[in-house]
N, C-alpha and C positions, 0 to 999 in steps of 0.2 A: 504493500500500500504506500502511496506517495507520501513523502514528508516534505513540507515546505520549510526551507531554511530561512528564506527571506522573500518578501513581497513588497514591491513599491512601484510607484509611477515616477519615472526619471524626470529631472528638470527639463524644461523646454530648451531646445538647441536648434541649430541650423539643420535643415533637412538635407540628407545626403542624396536624395533623389530629385528634388525640385528646388532650384536655386533661390527662389523667392519665398519659400515656405519655411515654417517652423515646425518642429516635430518633437514628440516624446513617446515613450513606450511604457506599456504595462509589463513589468518584469517579474518573473518568479524564479527563484533558485530552488530547485527541487531534486531530491534523490529518491531512489526506490520506486520510480514511476513505472508502472506496468504498461505493456503495450495497449491494453484496453483503456487505461486511464489517459495515456498519451493520445489515443485516438479521439477521446472526448474533447481534448484540447485542440487537436487538429481541426475538427469540424467547426470549432468556434474561432478559428483564425489564428491560432498560435503556431509559432515555429520553434525549433530547438537548435541550439548550438551547445554541445556539452551538457552541463546540468542547468543551463539557463533557457527558460521558456519565455517567449515574448510575443506581443502583438501591438499594433499601433494604438495609441491613446491620444491622438492629436485632436485638438479642439477646432471645430469649424472646417475640418478637412477630412475627406474620405477617399482620397486618391489611391491609397494602398488597399487593394481588394484581393482577398484570398481567392485563388482560381484553382479549379480541379478539372481533370479530364475523366469522363466515364470510359473505362477501358474498352468495353465491348462496342461502344458506339464510335470510337475514335476512327477518323478517316484522314490519313496523312495527305498533305498537299503534294504536288509534284516536286517541289523543292525539298520537302522532307523525305520523300521517297528517294530522291537522288542522293541526299546525304547518307541515308541508310545504306544504299547500294554502294556508295564510295567507301564505306567503312565495313563492308561485308567480309573482307579478308582479315579483319582484326578478330582476335580471340577475346571473348567476353567471359569474365569470371566474377561471380558474386561471392563475397566473403565478408568476414568481420573486418572493420576498419583497423588499420595499423599505421604506425609511423616508423619510417626508416630513412636512410640517406637518399634513396631513390625518389621517394615521394617528396621529401623536402626540396631536392634539386629540381624536380619537375614543377612544383608549386612556384619556386623562386623564378624559374625561367618563364613560366606563363605570366606571372604577375609583372615581371620586368617588361614583357612585351605589351601588357595592358597600360603600364605607366607611360610607355613611349607612344602608343597609338591612341590612347583615350585620355591621357592626362591624369591617370589615377595617382593618388599619393602612394609613396613607398610603403610596403608592409613587411618589414623583416619578420620572418617566422622561424622560430627555433623548434626543437622537439617538444618542449613543454607547451608552447602556444598552439602548435599543430595538434598535439594530443588533446588539449583542453577543448578545442573547437570541433575537431573532426574524428578523433579516435577515442573519445571518452567512453568508458564501458557503459553500455545501455542495451537492454534486450532487443530493442528495435533496430539498432544501428546496423547498416549494411554498407559495403563498398563495392561499386561496380567498376572493375578494372578493365581497361582496353589495352590489349597487348598485340604487338606486331611481331609475329613469329618469323617473318621474312627478314627482320632486323635482329634476330637472335632472341626473340621473346621480350623485346623492349617494352616497358610500360609507357604508354603514350597518352593515356587519359585516365582520370580518376573521378568517378561520380560518387558522392556521398549521399546516402539515402536512409530513410527510416521505413520499417515495415511493421504494420499493425494488422489485426485480423481482416479489416476491410479497407485499409488505406495504405498506399505507398507514397511516401513524401520524398520528392527530389529536392535535396537540401543544397548541394553545391557541386560545381563541376569545374575542373581545370585540366588543361591538356598541353601537349607539346606544340608550340607555335609552328614548328616545322611541318605539322600536319594540318595546318589551317585550311588548305584547299579541299580537304575532305569534309569540311563542315562538321567537325566532331561534336560541337556544342549542340547542333540540331539533331545529329544522330543519337546523341545521348538521351534526349527526351524520348525519341522513337523507341530506342532499346529498352528504356525503363518502363514504358507503357507495355511493351511486349512481355517483359519479365512479369509485371503485375498481372497481365492477362493470363499468362501461363500458370500463375499461382492462384487463379480464381479471385483476385483482388479487384473490386469494382471501380476504385477511384485512384488516380494519381494526382497528388497535390504538387503544384509548381511554385508555391510561395505566393508572392504578391505581384499582381499586375498593376503597373503604374503607367497610365496612358501618356503622361507628360515626360516620362523618362525613357529614352531610346533603349537603354540597357534592360529594361523590364517590360517595355511595350510589346516585344516580340511574342510574349506568352499567349497573346490573343490569337496568334496564328495557328495554334493547335486546337482543332475543332472536331466535334463540338466540345464546348466547355461550359462549366457552371461557375457562377460568381456568388460569393457569400454576401448576403445583404445585412448590413449593420455589424454590430459586435455583440453577439448573443452572450448572455450571462451563463455561468456554469449550470444553473438550474433550468435553463430553457431547453426545450426539445428541438 
């Protein structure tokens, strides 16, 4: 049963998605969260990094909208099918998340490319910070690894995800920029929907769609999809 170590609404700050907006989050630090308990939070718009669960608590703004894909109804676009085809030669493995030098180097390479092409701020990541965000022990945590066997089994993409009885949550994805032409980011969503479908999981959660943010607007291109209305309280069905 879940234990709440800390719960608070953070002070208002500059929004990282919309340049003119202000933002704050409802944050809960929790341990011993079961997959079933986590699922109840997912359907109410919460996300997870390590032991930290959060959702928007912004006043007067509802741009961050939780979005999910019904796996059985999913119909990939031509571009999404092309991306999946381009990555067909890669080996996919689903395992528990881990941290090692290979993953740290891949994350650093990917983030450096984003800093150059998209103006992201630097994000030095060591073993402890990677573990805390991506490999923290949790019964729902999964890692979807993309491996290029033609390059000696090289790890070229890592998708962090969570699995509950009826939900699969795509949490984060990073990849080798040398493989950018294969549209690995697009293929990752396609692959995770296929994994969820094969396991009989009806929904894949993609986090928040923000129409005013190019980095998050793309989520609307996965169709059909469902959007969460409002911020349901824990007691609401």
